[in-house]
C-alpha positions in Angstrom: -29.6 27.8 -5.8 -30.2 25.9 -9.0 -27.4 23.9 -10.5 -27.0 21.5 -13.4 -26.2 18.7 -10.9 -29.4 19.3 -9.0 -31.5 19.6 -12.2 -30.1 16.2 -13.4 -30.8 14.6 -10.1 -34.4 16.0 -10.2 -35.0 14.6 -13.7 -33.5 11.3 -12.7 -35.8 11.2 -9.6 -38.9 11.9 -11.9 -37.8 8.9 -14.1 -37.4 6.7 -11.1 -40.9 7.6 -9.7 -42.4 6.9 -13.2 -40.7 3.6 -13.3 -41.9 2.7 -9.8 -45.5 3.6 -10.8 -45.2 1.4 -13.8 -44.1 -1.5 -11.8 -46.9 -1.0 -9.3 -49.5 -0.7 -12.1 -48.4 -3.9 -13.9 -48.3 -5.8 -10.6 -44.6 -6.5 -10.9 -43.7 -4.7 -7.7 -41.1 -6.3 -5.6 -39.1 -5.2 -2.6 -36.3 -4.0 -4.8 -38.6 -1.6 -6.6 -39.3 0.2 -3.2 -35.5 0.4 -2.6 -35.0 1.8 -6.1 -37.5 4.5 -5.3 -35.9 5.4 -2.0 -32.3 5.4 -3.4 -33.2 7.1 -6.7 -35.0 10.0 -5.0 -32.5 10.5 -2.2 -29.8 11.9 -4.5 -31.6 15.2 -5.0 -32.4 15.5 -1.3 -28.7 15.0 -0.5 -27.7 17.6 -3.0 -30.2 20.1 -1.6 -28.8 19.4 1.9 -25.3 20.0 0.6 -26.4 23.4 -0.7 -27.2 24.4 2.8 -23.9 23.3 4.2 -22.2 25.5 6.8 -18.7 25.0 5.6 -16.8 23.9 2.5 -15.9 20.6 4.3 -19.5 20.0 5.2 -20.5 20.7 1.6 -17.9 18.2 0.3 -19.0 15.5 2.8 -22.7 15.9 1.9 -22.0 15.8 -1.9 -19.9 12.7 -1.3 -23.0 11.1 0.2 -25.1 12.1 -2.8 -22.4 10.7 -5.1 -22.5 7.3 -3.4 
């Protein structure tokens, strides 16, 4: 199921990955850049997981994690 929230999260993740690649190419990579990559790309994964929720409460809980 496609949604505007998922599309925005996907586009955000693409920007995060490009930013991370830039930092790696310019040798400005630090520990925080790896954390940025992990946290920036996990939003879409959490939204996708929420779409497969088994109940409305489960959906809300998983979307809450994505929101954080």
